[in-house]
C-alpha positions in Angstrom: 7.9 5.3 -19.6 10.6 6.9 -17.4 8.5 8.8 -14.8 10.5 7.7 -11.8 14.2 8.1 -13.0 16.4 9.6 -10.3 13.5 8.9 -7.7 13.8 6.6 -4.6 10.5 4.7 -3.8 9.6 2.8 -0.6 6.9 0.3 -0.7 5.7 -1.5 2.4 4.0 -4.8 2.1 6.0 -5.4 -1.0 6.7 -9.2 -0.8 3.4 -10.1 -2.5 0.2 -9.0 -4.2 -0.4 -5.4 -4.7 2.9 -4.2 -3.1 5.1 -6.4 -5.2 3.3 -5.4 -8.3 3.8 -1.7 -7.3 7.5 -2.3 -6.6 8.1 -3.8 -10.0 5.9 -1.1 -11.8 7.9 1.6 -10.1 11.3 0.0 -10.9 10.1 -0.6 -14.5 9.8 3.2 -14.7 13.3 4.1 -13.5 12.8 4.1 -9.5 15.1 2.7 -7.2 12.9 0.6 -4.9 13.0 -0.3 -1.4 11.1 -3.6 -1.0 9.8 -3.4 2.7 8.0 -6.4 4.2 8.1 -8.2 7.6 9.9 -11.1 6.1 13.5 -9.9 5.0 13.9 -13.1 3.0 10.7 -12.5 1.0 11.5 -8.8 0.5 14.8 -9.7 -1.1 13.4 -12.3 -3.3 11.1 -9.3 -4.8 14.2 -7.1 -4.9 16.3 -9.6 -6.8 13.5 -10.0 -9.3 13.7 -6.2 -9.9 17.5 -6.4 -10.3 17.3 -9.4 -12.6 15.0 -7.4 -14.9 17.4 -4.5 -14.9 16.1 -2.3 -12.2 17.6 -1.2 -8.9 16.2 -2.6 -5.6 17.0 -3.4 -2.1 15.0 -5.8 0.1 14.4 -4.7 3.7 12.8 -6.6 6.6 10.8 -4.4 8.9 7.9 -4.5 11.2 6.3 -1.4 10.3 4.2 -1.3 13.5 7.5 -0.9 15.5 8.5 2.9 15.7 12.2 2.0 16.3 12.1 -0.4 13.4 10.5 2.1 11.0 13.1 4.7 12.0 16.1 2.1 11.4 14.5 1.2 7.9 14.2 5.0 7.0 18.0 5.3 7.7 19.0 2.2 5.8 16.9 3.6 2.8 18.7 6.9 2.9 22.2 5.2 3.3 21.5 2.6 0.4 19.4 4.4 -2.1 20.0 8.1 -1.3 16.9 9.4 -0.2 13.0 9.4 -0.1 10.9 10.6 -2.9 7.9 8.2 -3.0 6.3 6.4 -0.1 3.5 3.6 -0.9 2.0 2.6 2.4 0.6 -0.9 1.4 1.2 -3.1 4.6 -2.0 -4.7 5.6 -3.6 -7.9 7.2 -7.2 -9.1 7.9 -8.6 -10.7 11.0 -12.2 -11.1 9.9 -15.0 -12.0 12.3 -18.5 -10.5 13.2 -18.5 -7.8 15.9 -19.8 -10.1 18.8 -17.2 -12.7 18.2 -14.3 -10.5 17.6 -11.4 -10.7 20.1 -9.8 -7.4 21.1 -6.3 -8.7 19.9 -8.0 -9.0 16.2 -9.2 -5.5 16.5 -6.0 -4.0 17.8 -3.8 -6.1 15.2 -5.6 -4.8 12.1 -5.8 -1.3 13.3 -2.0 -1.3 14.3 -0.9 -3.0 10.9 -3.3 -1.1 8.6 -3.3 2.4 10.2 -0.6 3.0 12.7 1.9 1.6 10.4 1.2 4.3 7.9 1.3 7.1 10.6 4.7 5.8 11.5 6.2 5.4 7.9 4.7 9.0 7.2 6.5 10.7 10.1 9.7 9.2 8.9 9.1 10.1 5.3 8.1 13.4 5.7 11.4 14.5 7.4 13.1 13.8 3.9 10.3 15.2 1.9 9.7 18.3 3.6 13.5 19.1 3.6 13.5 18.4 -0.2 10.2 20.2 -0.7 9.0 17.3 -2.8 7.2 14.2 -2.3 4.6 11.7 -3.2 2.8 9.7 -0.5 -0.1 6.9 -1.7 -1.8 5.0 1.0 -3.6 2.0 0.5 -7.4 2.2 1.7 -10.0 -0.3 0.5 -13.6 -0.4 -0.6 -14.3 -2.0 2.8 -13.9 1.7 4.2 -17.7 1.9 3.2 -18.7 -0.9 5.4 -18.3 -5.0 4.9 -19.7 -7.4 7.0 -17.3 -9.3 9.2 -14.7 -6.7 8.8 -15.4 -4.1 11.6 -11.7 -3.9 12.3 -10.7 -3.7 8.6 -13.4 -1.2 7.5 -12.5 1.1 10.4 -8.8 0.9 9.8 -9.3 1.7 6.0 -11.7 4.4 6.6 -9.0 5.9 9.0 -6.6 5.8 6.2 -8.8 8.0 4.2 -8.9 10.7 7.1 -5.1 10.3 7.5 -4.7 11.0 3.9 -6.9 14.0 3.6 -5.2 15.5 6.7 -1.6 14.8 5.6 -2.5 16.5 2.5 -3.3 19.7 4.2 -0.2 19.7 6.4 2.4 18.6 4.0 1.1 20.6 0.9 2.9 23.7 1.5 6.1 21.8 1.4 5.4 20.3 -2.2 4.2 16.9 -0.8 1.1 15.2 -2.1 -0.7 12.4 -0.3 -3.5 10.4 -2.0 -5.1 7.0 -1.4 -6.2 4.2 -3.5 -9.2 2.1 -2.5 -9.3 -1.1 -4.3 -12.4 -3.4 -4.6 -11.7 -7.2 -4.8 -8.2 -8.0 -6.0 -6.8 -11.6 -6.7 -4.3 -11.8 -4.0 -3.2 -14.1 -1.4 -5.2 -12.3 1.1 -8.4 -12.5 -0.7 -7.7 -16.2 -1.3 -7.5 -16.5 2.6 -10.7 -14.8 2.8 -12.2 -17.4 0.4 -10.9 -20.1 2.6 -12.3 -18.7 5.7 -15.8 -18.7 4.3 -15.4 -22.3 2.9 -14.9 -21.5 -0.7 -11.9 -21.6 -3.1 -10.2 -18.4 -4.6 -11.7 -19.2 -7.9 -15.4 -19.6 -6.7 -15.0 -16.5 -4.5 -13.8 -14.4 -7.5 -16.5 -15.7 -9.7 -19.3 -14.7 -7.2 -17.5 -11.4 -6.7 -17.3 -10.8 -10.5 -21.1 -11.5 -10.9 -21.8 -8.2 -9.0 -19.1 -6.1 -10.5 -20.1 -4.1 -13.7 -16.8 -5.1 -15.4 -17.8 -8.8 -14.6 -14.2 -9.6 -13.3 -12.0 -8.9 -10.4 -8.9 -6.9 -10.4 -5.2 -8.1 -10.9 -2.5 -6.5 -8.6 -0.8 -4.9 -11.8 -4.0 -3.0 -12.3 -3.8 -1.3 -9.0 -0.2 -0.7 -9.1 -0.7 1.3 -12.3 -3.0 3.6 -10.3 -0.7 3.8 -7.6 2.1 4.8 -9.9 0.1 7.4 -11.5 -0.6 9.1 -8.2 3.0 8.8 -7.2 4.1 10.3 -10.6 4.4 14.0 -11.5 1.4 13.4 -13.8 -0.5 13.8 -10.6 1.2 16.9 -9.5 -2.0 18.8 -8.7 -3.9 15.8 -7.2 -3.7 15.6 -3.4 -6.0 14.7 -0.5 -8.1 12.3 -2.8 -9.1 8.7 -2.3 -9.6 6.9 -5.6 -11.7 3.9 -5.7 -10.6 1.2 -8.2 -13.4 -1.3 -8.1 -14.6 -2.1 -11.6 -17.6 0.3 -11.2 -19.1 -1.4 -8.3 -21.3 0.5 -5.9 
């Protein structure tokens, strides 16, 4: 498919997991991709993989919780790739703990990285998208938005993503910009492997236990989430906006 020919896509948190899979998927379909992550070296490594596969990409190091850094990143994207058509807000962290033990810095870090960063990136992106009267924004929420023990900070942030998404769809819709969210269930990533380690398990055992309670009897792979993101970022979803799509193997 070539759904993103002549499009520029910015993917945050793109050095690994869902973000890297999304950057590869959009590039494979023709997009010029800005691979954005906190670590410039890791961002460039993914960009190099895309270029080696015949795509066009640039790696950019950026702290997406820093307003000035996000503005600078936006300027570099415009200068090197020529514009903004797609923004995938994927950057995120976890700092799990039960409420009575959770320190304030853990709450603030997760809210800032998982929610405030989206606000900052959307502010920059909308300048270009509104002027062009075209844009696609896809935000990463999570099944945890419905509530998850030990993740009061992460659940609150991911629920906030859904409110942000619905509101931006209302505000930006008149300018031809769609805004949607994807809420994955358990995905086999470095982040979920770290969660397994935190609870004294291995990634494989943790995945097996989750799979037992998932109707499809397995966990997701990053590429499966990337395919849904690509749909919402494409013109195939041109009349879809303000929605949160759960991608969780049928779990309830």
